[in-house]
C-alpha positions in Angstrom: -1.0 -14.2 9.1 -1.9 -10.8 7.8 1.5 -10.3 6.2 1.2 -13.7 4.5 -2.1 -12.7 3.0 -0.7 -9.4 1.8 2.3 -11.1 0.2 0.0 -13.6 -1.6 -2.2 -10.7 -2.7 0.9 -8.8 -4.0 2.1 -11.7 -6.1 -1.3 -12.6 -7.4 -2.3 -9.1 -8.3 1.1 -8.4 -9.9 0.8 -11.5 -12.1 -2.7 -10.6 -13.3 -2.0 -6.9 -13.8 1.4 -7.3 -15.5 -0.1 -9.8 -17.9 -3.0 -7.5 -18.7 -0.6 -4.5 -19.1 1.6 -6.6 -21.4 -1.3 -7.6 -23.6 -2.6 -4.0 -23.8 0.9 -2.6 -24.4 1.4 -5.0 -27.3 -2.0 -4.2 -28.8 -1.3 -0.4 -28.5 2.1 -0.9 -30.2 0.4 -2.8 -33.0 -2.2 0.0 -33.4 0.6 2.6 -33.6 2.5 0.4 -36.1 -0.6 -0.1 -38.3 -0.5 3.6 -39.3 2.0 2.6 -41.9 0.3 -0.6 -43.2 -0.5 -0.8 -46.9 -4.2 -0.6 -47.7 -6.5 -2.5 -50.1 -10.2 -2.3 -50.9 -12.2 -5.1 -49.3 -15.9 -6.0 -48.8 -17.9 -6.7 -45.6 -19.3 -10.2 -45.8 -21.2 -10.1 -42.5 -21.7 -7.8 -39.5 -23.4 -8.5 -36.2 -23.5 -7.6 -32.5 -22.3 -10.1 -29.9 -23.6 -9.9 -26.4 -21.2 -10.8 -23.5 -22.5 -11.3 -20.0 -20.3 -10.7 -16.9 -20.3 -12.8 -13.8 -23.0 -10.6 -12.3 -25.2 -10.6 -15.4 -23.9 -7.2 -16.7 -24.1 -7.0 -20.5 -21.5 -5.6 -22.8 -21.8 -5.5 -26.6 -19.2 -6.2 -29.3 -19.6 -5.2 -32.9 -18.1 -8.0 -35.0 -17.3 -7.3 -38.7 -16.3 -10.0 -41.1 -14.7 -8.9 -44.4 -12.8 -10.2 -47.4 -9.9 -8.7 -49.3 -7.1 -9.6 -51.7 -3.3 -9.1 -51.6 -1.3 -10.1 -54.6 -4.1 -12.1 -56.1 -4.5 -14.1 -52.8 -7.8 -13.9 -51.0 -8.0 -13.4 -47.3 -10.7 -13.0 -44.7 -10.6 -10.9 -41.5 -12.7 -10.0 -38.5 -10.6 -7.4 -36.7 -11.6 -3.8 -36.3 -8.7 -2.9 -34.0 -6.0 -4.7 -32.1 -7.5 -3.3 -28.9 -10.9 -5.0 -28.8 -13.9 -2.6 -28.6 -16.6 -3.6 -26.2 -19.4 -1.1 -25.9 -21.5 -0.6 -22.7 -24.7 0.1 -24.7 -26.3 -1.6 -27.6 -26.6 1.8 -29.4 -22.8 2.1 -29.5 -22.4 -1.4 -31.0 -25.2 -0.7 -33.5 -23.6 2.4 -34.7 -20.4 0.5 -35.6 -22.4 -2.3 -37.3 -24.5 0.3 -39.2 -21.3 1.9 -40.5 -20.2 -1.5 -41.9 -23.3 -3.2 -43.4 -23.2 -6.4 -45.3 -21.7 -5.9 -48.8 -20.2 -2.5 -48.0 -16.8 -1.5 -49.4 -14.1 -1.0 -46.8 -10.5 0.0 -46.6 -8.5 -2.9 -45.2 -5.0 -2.3 -43.7 -2.7 -5.3 -43.6 0.7 -6.2 -42.2 3.1 -6.4 -45.2 5.0 -9.2 -43.4 1.9 -11.2 -42.8 -1.0 -10.2 -45.1 -3.5 -12.3 -43.1 -2.9 -9.9 -40.2 -5.3 -7.0 -41.0 -7.7 -4.5 -39.4 -10.2 -1.8 -40.5 -9.2 1.0 -38.0 -5.5 1.7 -37.8 -3.7 4.1 -35.5 -3.9 5.1 -31.8 -7.2 6.7 -30.7 -9.2 7.4 -27.6 -9.8 3.6 -27.0 -6.1 3.0 -26.4 -5.9 5.9 -23.9 -9.0 4.5 -22.1 -7.2 1.2 -21.7 -4.4 3.0 -19.9 -6.9 5.0 -17.8 -8.8 1.8 -16.8 -5.6 0.1 -15.7 -4.3 3.2 -13.8 -6.0 2.5 -10.4 -4.9 -1.2 -10.6 -1.3 -0.3 -11.5 -1.2 2.2 -8.6 -2.4 -0.5 -6.3 0.2 -2.9 -7.6 3.0 -0.3 -7.1 1.8 0.3 -3.6 1.9 -3.4 -2.8 5.4 -3.6 -4.2 6.5 -0.7 -1.9 4.9 -2.4 1.1 6.5 -5.8 0.3 9.9 -4.3 -0.3 9.8 -2.7 3.2 8.5 -6.0 4.6 11.3 -8.0 3.1 13.9 -5.6 4.2 12.7 -5.7 7.8 12.7 -9.5 7.8 16.0 -10.0 6.1 18.1 -7.1 7.5 16.3 -6.2 10.8 17.0 -2.5 10.4 17.7 -0.2 13.3 14.7 1.7 14.9 12.2 -0.2 12.9 13.7 1.0 9.6 13.2 4.8 10.3 15.7 7.2 8.7 18.0 8.5 11.4 20.2 11.7 10.8 22.9 12.5 13.4 24.5 16.0 13.5 26.7 16.3 16.5 24.5 16.2 19.6 21.3 16.4 17.5 19.6 13.3 16.3 16.7 13.6 13.9 14.3 10.7 13.1 12.1 11.0 10.0 8.5 10.2 11.3 6.1 11.4 8.6 2.5 10.7 9.4 1.8 10.0 5.7 4.3 8.7 3.2 4.9 10.7 0.0 4.8 7.6 -2.3 1.5 6.4 -0.8 -0.2 9.7 -1.3 1.2 10.1 -4.8 -0.1 6.7 -5.9 -3.4 7.2 -4.1 -3.9 10.6 -5.9 -3.1 9.1 -9.3 -5.4 6.1 -8.7 -8.2 8.1 -7.3 -8.2 10.6 -10.1 -8.0 7.7 -12.6 -11.3 6.3 -11.2 -13.0 9.7 -11.2 -11.8 10.6 -14.7 -12.9 7.2 -16.1 -16.4 7.7 -14.8 -16.6 11.3 -16.1 -15.3 10.4 -19.6 -17.7 7.4 -19.7 -20.8 9.6 -19.0 -19.9 12.8 -20.8 -18.3 11.6 -24.1 -19.4 9.2 -26.9 -17.0 6.4 -26.6 -14.2 6.4 -27.6 -13.4 9.9 -26.3 -11.4 12.2 -28.5 -7.7 11.3 -28.6 -6.6 14.8 -27.5 -9.0 14.9 -24.6 -8.0 11.4 -23.4 -4.3 12.3 -23.6 -4.9 15.5 -21.7 -6.8 13.7 -18.9 -4.0 11.1 -18.6 -1.3 13.9 -18.4 -3.3 15.7 -15.7 -3.8 12.6 -13.7 -0.1 11.5 -13.7 1.2 15.1 -13.2 -1.2 15.6 -10.3 0.1 12.4 -8.6 3.7 13.4 -9.2 3.0 16.9 -7.9 1.5 15.5 -4.6 4.4 13.1 -4.2 7.0 15.9 -4.8 5.2 18.3 -2.4 5.1 15.8 0.4 8.6 14.5 -0.3 9.9 18.1 0.0 7.9 18.6 3.2 9.4 15.4 4.7 12.9 16.3 3.6 12.6 19.7 5.2 12.4 18.1 8.6 9.0 19.4 9.6 7.9 15.9 10.5 11.2 14.9 12.3 11.4 13.8 15.9 14.4 15.7 17.3 16.6 14.5 20.2 18.9 17.2 21.6 21.4 15.5 23.9 23.0 18.7 24.9 19.8 20.4 26.0 18.3 17.1 27.1 15.1 17.8 25.2 12.8 15.8 22.9 11.1 17.8 20.1 7.8 16.2 18.9 6.7 17.0 15.3 3.4 18.7 14.3 1.5 15.5 13.6 -1.2 13.4 15.2 -3.3 16.3 16.3 -0.5 18.6 17.6 -1.2 22.1 16.4 2.5 23.0 16.8 5.8 21.3 17.6 6.1 20.3 21.3 9.4 20.4 23.1 9.7 18.4 26.3 12.5 17.8 28.7 13.8 14.2 28.6 13.5 14.2 32.4 9.8 14.9 32.1 9.2 11.7 30.1 7.3 9.3 32.4 7.2 6.4 30.0 7.5 5.3 26.4 5.1 2.5 25.4 3.6 0.9 22.3 -0.2 1.4 22.5 -2.4 -1.2 20.7 -5.2 0.7 19.0 -8.4 -1.1 17.9 -10.1 -0.2 14.7 -13.6 -1.5 13.7 -14.9 -1.0 10.2 -18.5 -0.7 9.1 -19.0 -4.5 9.0 -17.7 -4.9 12.5 -14.3 -6.4 11.5 -11.5 -5.5 13.9 -8.0 -4.6 13.1 -5.1 -3.1 15.1 -2.4 -0.6 14.8 0.5 0.0 17.1 1.5 3.5 18.2 4.8 4.3 20.0 3.6 6.9 22.6 5.4 9.0 25.2 3.8 10.1 28.5 4.9 13.4 30.0 4.7 14.5 33.6 2.9 17.7 34.6 2.5 19.2 31.2 -1.1 18.3 30.4 0.2 16.6 27.3 0.1 13.0 28.3 -0.1 10.3 25.7 1.7 11.9 22.8 1.6 9.6 19.8 4.8 9.5 17.7 3.7 7.1 14.9 1.0 4.6 14.0 1.9 1.4 12.2 0.2 -1.9 11.4 3.4 -3.8 12.1 3.8 -4.5 15.9 7.4 -5.7 15.5 8.4 -2.4 13.7 6.7 -0.3 16.4 8.4 -2.4 19.2 11.9 -2.0 17.6 11.5 1.7 17.2 10.3 2.1 20.8 13.2 0.0 22.1 15.7 2.1 20.1 14.2 5.4 21.3 14.2 4.3 25.0 18.0 3.6 24.7 18.6 7.0 23.1 16.7 8.8 25.8 18.2 6.7 28.6 14.8 5.5 29.9 
């Protein structure tokens, strides 16, 4: 049931986010292309502020400018400031735009030479376009995370991978199982999305919208480079084997990684393993809703280290497959 909900959420969110990304990408491309549009002199015929109300009553303000211009002795009318629409959070921002384009004012009109009716007053890419990318960053990171989850979910359902899909590396009598507590991709996406939200709030409160283009580009670069840096650091750590569960058949030992509260790696004799079970762990959120995760756990005799968790997954079947595989490897 939970997986079905997540699959539906993945498909629904992807459809909405991809549509929005496509629209914004097209508008930004048109803004970039408009830098080379021919220009003529036009006149503002009417300017006003339109108020939009959200579903929760929140107001946003849009400056609407109507203008007239001529191309090759043909008269045209337009109402576009930019291809990316500008909605201001405050009436003051909208008033400043309207004040700069009063009725009867002379304006420079940029028009598409292939379609003179396609025109705008503010050509080129600026901070607004970067803000659109910044606003969509958390949503796109969420979408990518859902894709990663659904890809793994489909693989496990279609192929039924060995050991719950864990990466297994065999070198002679040594078998290593990659069991990182935190995935590099998840942390990279989470870092990028989280910094996107923080940066959006800071830019919104500390700059007069739109923010300067150079500042907005710098913020975007820092956000995505930080996310990539976190991903590469964790990927390298995982690849180094620090989080590997190591089975040494020759020495008959099991080496537990430094995860889940262990301050250092723990080496135990296979003969000292009392049991290997999948523990069902209950989680209760602030609203009282209950969810469960499933943790393959080894119990050791006479070491004071009973109940050593190896992993913690929301997928019970994955946890069971891994535990079954590990029992066979250890001869339990």
